[in-house]
C-alpha positions in Angstrom: 86.7 94.7 83.4 83.8 96.8 82.3 82.9 100.2 83.7 81.5 100.3 87.3 81.2 96.5 87.7 81.6 94.8 91.1 85.0 93.3 91.9 85.8 90.2 93.8 87.6 90.3 97.2 90.8 89.0 95.5 90.6 91.7 92.8 90.1 94.3 95.5 93.2 93.0 97.4 95.2 93.1 94.2 94.1 96.7 93.4 95.0 97.8 97.0 98.4 96.2 96.8 99.1 97.8 93.4 98.0 101.3 94.7 100.0 101.0 97.9 103.1 100.2 95.8 102.7 103.4 93.8 101.2 105.6 96.5 103.2 105.1 99.7 102.1 107.0 102.8 102.8 110.8 102.4 102.2 110.8 98.6 100.3 113.7 97.3 97.2 112.9 95.2 95.9 115.6 93.0 92.3 116.3 91.8 91.0 118.4 89.0 87.3 119.2 88.8 85.7 119.1 85.4 82.1 119.9 86.0 79.5 120.4 88.7 75.9 119.3 88.1 73.4 122.2 87.8 71.8 120.9 91.0 75.2 121.1 92.8 74.7 117.5 94.0 77.5 115.8 92.0 80.8 116.6 90.4 83.1 115.0 87.9 86.9 115.1 88.4 90.2 113.4 87.6 92.3 111.9 90.3 96.0 111.5 89.7 99.5 111.3 91.2 103.0 111.8 90.0 104.8 108.5 90.2 108.5 108.3 89.3 108.2 111.6 87.4 105.2 110.5 85.4 101.6 111.6 85.8 99.4 108.6 86.6 95.6 108.8 86.2 94.0 106.9 89.1 90.3 107.2 88.0 89.8 103.6 87.0 91.3 102.1 90.1 89.5 104.7 92.4 86.2 103.8 90.8 87.0 100.0 91.1 87.3 100.6 94.9 83.8 102.1 95.0 84.9 105.7 95.5 82.7 107.4 93.0 81.7 106.0 89.6 83.5 106.2 86.3 81.8 108.3 83.6 81.8 107.6 79.9 84.6 110.2 79.7 86.7 108.1 82.2 86.2 110.8 84.9 85.1 110.1 88.5 81.6 111.2 89.4 81.0 111.8 93.1 77.8 112.8 94.7 77.4 115.1 97.7 77.5 118.7 98.7 78.6 120.9 101.5 82.2 119.6 101.7 85.4 119.5 99.7 84.7 116.5 97.4 88.3 116.3 96.1 89.5 115.9 99.7 86.7 113.4 100.3 87.8 111.2 97.4 91.5 111.3 98.5 90.6 110.7 102.1 88.4 107.7 101.1 91.2 106.3 98.9 93.7 106.7 101.7 91.4 104.9 104.1 90.8 102.1 101.6 94.6 101.6 101.3 95.8 102.2 104.8 93.0 101.2 107.2 94.2 98.7 109.7 97.9 99.5 109.2 98.3 101.2 112.6 97.7 104.8 111.5 95.7 106.8 113.9 93.5 108.0 111.1 94.3 106.2 107.9 92.4 108.8 105.9 95.3 111.2 106.3 98.0 108.8 105.1 97.9 110.5 101.6 98.0 114.2 101.0 95.5 116.1 98.8 96.0 119.0 96.4 93.7 120.6 93.9 94.9 121.7 90.5 
């Protein structure tokens, strides 16, 4: 799959199943900021988790779900200002994975930490 292309519903379901398998509820997802645009309107970051003792970069899968876009350096670019954008990415990922599973607010099914 090429960078930032649309995915089919079946591909989205497969991505969500794969991510739920490695990111069960309560997992901590980490973000590292790499750059902030001079306008302050976008940031690039890396999103990852520790799975079975190994650091797993989640950028590609996060971008496939439409949460930010993948840069040529394989980082996530998110637009916005006035809020914690790392939290926003993890909250959006959590909702994408756990919406409709009975959680009161699926956005809080994963934990977020900055590094």
